C-alpha positions in Angstrom: 65.8 209.1 122.4 69.7 209.3 122.9 72.0 209.9 119.9 75.5 208.9 119.4 77.3 209.8 116.0 74.1 210.1 114.2 72.5 207.0 115.7 69.4 207.4 117.5 69.1 204.9 120.2 65.8 203.1 120.5 64.8 202.3 124.0 67.8 201.6 126.3 71.0 199.8 126.0 71.0 196.5 128.0 73.8 194.4 129.6 72.0 191.0 129.1 74.6 188.3 128.3 76.9 190.9 126.9 80.0 190.8 129.1 82.0 194.0 129.1 79.4 196.0 127.0 75.8 197.2 126.6 73.8 196.6 123.6 70.5 197.6 121.8 69.2 199.0 118.6 69.3 202.3 116.9 68.2 203.9 113.8 70.2 206.0 111.3 69.1 207.3 107.9 65.9 205.3 108.3 67.7 202.0 108.8 67.7 200.1 112.0 70.8 198.5 113.3 72.3 196.7 116.3 74.6 199.0 118.4 77.0 198.0 121.1 78.6 200.3 123.8 81.8 199.0 125.2 82.0 199.6 129.1 85.8 199.8 128.9 88.1 201.4 128.2 86.8 204.9 128.9 88.5 207.8 127.1 89.5 210.3 129.7 88.1 213.9 129.0 87.9 215.5 132.4 91.4 217.0 133.1 90.1 218.4 136.4 89.7 214.9 138.0 92.9 213.1 136.6 96.4 214.0 136.6 98.2 214.5 133.4 100.1 211.4 133.8 96.8 209.4 134.4 95.3 211.0 131.3 98.2 210.1 129.3 98.3 206.5 130.5 94.5 206.1 130.0 94.6 207.5 126.5 97.4 205.2 125.6 95.3 202.2 126.6 92.4 203.8 124.6 94.5 204.2 121.5 95.7 200.7 121.6 92.3 199.4 122.1 91.0 201.6 119.2 93.8 200.5 116.8 93.4 196.8 117.6 89.6 196.9 117.1 90.0 198.8 113.7 92.6 196.3 112.5 90.4 193.2 113.7 87.1 194.6 112.1 89.0 195.3 108.9 90.0 191.6 108.8 86.7 190.2 110.0 84.9 192.2 107.2 87.0 190.5 104.6 85.0 187.2 105.8 81.6 188.3 104.7 79.7 185.2 103.5 76.2 186.6 103.9 76.0 184.6 107.1 78.6 186.5 109.2 77.4 189.4 110.7 80.2 191.9 110.0 80.9 195.4 111.5 79.5 198.3 109.7 80.8 201.1 112.0 83.2 201.6 114.9 83.8 204.9 116.6 84.3 206.8 119.7 81.7 209.3 121.0 82.8 211.5 123.8 84.4 208.9 126.4 82.6 205.7 125.1 83.3 203.4 122.3 80.6 201.9 120.0 80.3 199.2 117.3 77.5 198.8 114.7 76.4 195.9 112.8 73.2 195.0 110.7 70.0 194.1 112.8 69.1 190.5 112.4 65.4 189.7 112.9 66.1 186.3 114.3 63.6 183.5 115.1 63.6 182.0 118.6 65.1 178.7 117.9 66.9 176.6 120.6 69.3 173.7 120.1 66.7 171.5 121.7 64.2 172.6 118.8 66.7 172.1 116.1 67.3 168.7 117.3 63.7 167.8 116.4 64.2 169.1 112.8 64.6 166.3 110.1 68.0 165.1 109.8 68.5 167.1 106.4 67.7 170.4 108.1 70.0 169.8 110.9 72.8 169.0 108.5 72.1 172.0 106.4 72.3 174.2 109.4 75.6 172.7 110.6 77.1 173.1 107.0 76.0 176.8 107.0 77.9 177.3 110.3 80.8 175.5 109.0 80.9 177.4 105.9 81.3 180.6 108.0 83.8 179.1 110.1 86.0 178.1 107.1 86.0 181.7 106.1 86.8 183.0 109.6 89.7 180.4 110.2 90.8 180.9 106.7 91.6 184.6 107.5 93.2 183.5 110.8 90.3 184.5 113.0 89.3 182.6 116.1 85.7 183.2 117.2 86.5 182.3 120.8 82.9 182.4 122.1 80.8 179.9 119.9 77.5 179.2 121.8 73.8 179.2 121.1 73.4 182.9 121.7 75.9 183.6 119.1 74.1 181.7 116.3 71.1 183.5 115.1 68.4 182.0 112.9 66.2 183.4 110.2 63.5 181.5 108.4 63.7 181.4 104.8 61.0 181.6 102.1 61.1 177.8 101.7 60.3 177.2 105.3 63.8 176.1 106.4 66.3 178.0 108.6 69.5 179.8 107.8 72.1 180.7 110.4 74.1 183.8 111.1 77.1 184.0 113.3 77.4 187.1 115.5 79.3 188.7 118.5 83.1 188.9 117.9 83.9 190.6 121.3 85.9 187.4 122.3 87.4 186.9 118.9 91.1 187.4 118.1 93.6 186.8 115.3 95.2 183.5 115.9 98.7 185.1 115.1 98.0 187.5 118.0 96.1 185.6 120.8 95.1 187.3 124.1 98.0 188.2 126.4 96.3 187.4 129.5 92.9 186.1 131.0 91.4 189.4 131.3 91.4 189.8 127.5 89.6 186.3 127.0 85.8 185.6 127.6 84.0 182.4 126.9 81.0 180.4 128.0 81.9 177.7 130.4 79.5 175.2 128.9 81.5 175.5 125.5 84.9 176.2 126.8 87.9 174.2 125.5 90.3 172.5 127.9 93.2 174.6 126.8 91.1 177.7 127.4 90.8 176.9 131.1 94.6 176.1 131.3 95.1 179.5 129.7 92.9 181.3 132.2 94.6 179.4 135.1 98.0 180.3 133.4 99.1 176.5 133.3 101.0 174.7 130.9 99.2 173.9 127.7 96.9 176.9 127.7 97.8 177.9 124.1 94.6 179.5 122.4 94.3 178.6 118.7 91.4 178.0 116.3 90.9 174.6 117.7 89.1 176.2 120.7 86.4 176.8 118.2 86.4 173.2 117.1 85.8 171.9 120.7 82.9 174.6 121.1 81.4 173.4 117.8 81.6 169.8 119.0 79.5 170.5 122.0 77.1 172.7 120.0 76.7 170.3 117.0 76.0 167.5 119.7 73.1 169.6 121.0 71.8 170.2 117.4 71.8 166.5 116.5 70.7 165.1 119.9 69.2 168.0 122.0 71.8 167.8 124.7 75.3 168.5 125.3 77.8 165.5 125.4 77.4 163.4 128.6 79.7 163.2 131.7 79.5 162.6 135.3 77.3 165.4 136.5 78.0 164.5 140.1 81.6 165.0 139.8 81.9 167.7 137.1 80.0 170.9 136.2 81.4 171.4 132.8 82.5 169.2 129.9 86.1 170.5 129.9 86.5 169.6 133.4 85.7 166.0 132.7 88.1 166.1 129.6 90.9 167.6 131.7 90.5 164.9 134.2 91.0 162.2 131.4 87.4 161.3 130.9 86.0 160.7 127.5 82.7 162.5 126.8 79.6 160.4 126.1 78.3 160.8 122.7 74.5 160.3 122.4 73.8 156.9 120.6 70.8 158.5 118.6 73.4 160.5 116.6 74.4 158.8 113.2 77.5 156.6 113.6 79.6 158.8 111.4 78.8 161.9 113.2 79.6 160.3 116.5 83.0 159.5 115.4 83.4 163.1 114.1 82.2 164.4 117.5 84.7 162.4 119.4 87.6 163.8 117.5 86.2 167.4 117.7 86.0 166.9 121.6 89.4 165.4 121.9 91.4 166.9 124.8 94.5 167.2 122.5 93.8 170.3 120.1 96.3 168.8 117.6 94.2 165.7 117.4 91.0 167.6 116.7 90.1 167.8 112.9 90.1 171.4 111.4 87.1 173.0 109.9 88.0 172.0 106.3 88.0 168.2 107.2 84.7 168.6 109.2 83.1 170.5 106.3 84.2 167.9 103.8 82.8 165.0 106.0 79.5 166.7 106.6 79.1 167.6 103.0 79.7 163.9 101.9 77.9 162.3 104.8 75.2 159.8 104.2 71.9 161.6 103.8 69.9 159.1 105.7 71.0 158.0 109.2 71.6 154.3 109.5 74.1 151.8 110.6 77.4 151.7 108.6 80.1 149.1 107.9 83.5 150.7 108.0 86.5 149.5 106.0 89.8 151.2 106.8 92.0 152.1 103.9 95.5 151.9 105.4 96.9 154.1 102.6 94.6 157.0 103.4 94.5 159.4 106.3 91.9 160.0 109.1 88.2 159.2 109.1 87.6 160.9 105.8 89.4 157.7 104.2 86.7 155.4 105.4 84.7 153.7 102.8 81.1 153.7 104.1 78.8 150.9 102.6 75.1 151.3 103.6 73.5 148.1 105.1 
């Protein structure tokens, strides 16, 4: 088995769904861990191939990458909730950079499977994810790539499931967003409209924590109904395309009314009109436990959908 910095690689590192990295598992001091090898930047070592100017330029890029990663991981590790998989080690070995986290023995649970859970279990999973996002956003961190692959599930002793958020390769501090599209990654299915504008270098392409809110809106819709929000599939490939074209996404009618209203706001084209994670968490925490029709009375002296008085029929 290959070894890097005392970590003995188990098997081979793979590129599956990992963007600009390879990943796998390793063992150190008898403990199995998850390890990721970044494909770039590559620290220049061979002075016989590169000129001195090239070496200095590449080392400058690597030093910047290393400093930014260390600063970000230090901030990320302040967010530990038990359900955020934080970074336990980051280092360079020879010309490659590596990142290490705990190994999560995850259950294979798809969004479609979750949609068949009792409503109480679905809401519990959503609350756990929101609790993690409150910590991330509270520390100014944007995950940037919320999708099913980055939410792992573990079965508890009680037979329910708990969730863990992983993969912060696309994450950034909101105060220091990516400078160009090459520094930004994201799954097209969950991509916020402003993310596409950023990639296309068009007006309105400002990346904030609200890109996570849009992605969570798509993901929670899957958890609650088994499918992503509806749109004209003959005209558009992705939800953000429909939204950018002025279309409103269709929320599945099987979702409880209060959650439908919440999802509509999370999926608004205008980031400023989307609720923040604190407001979403407050709603989910106080939502009716049994889905049924609602009568809604608007209190004009209060703000937003949280001011609605819900009277069960």
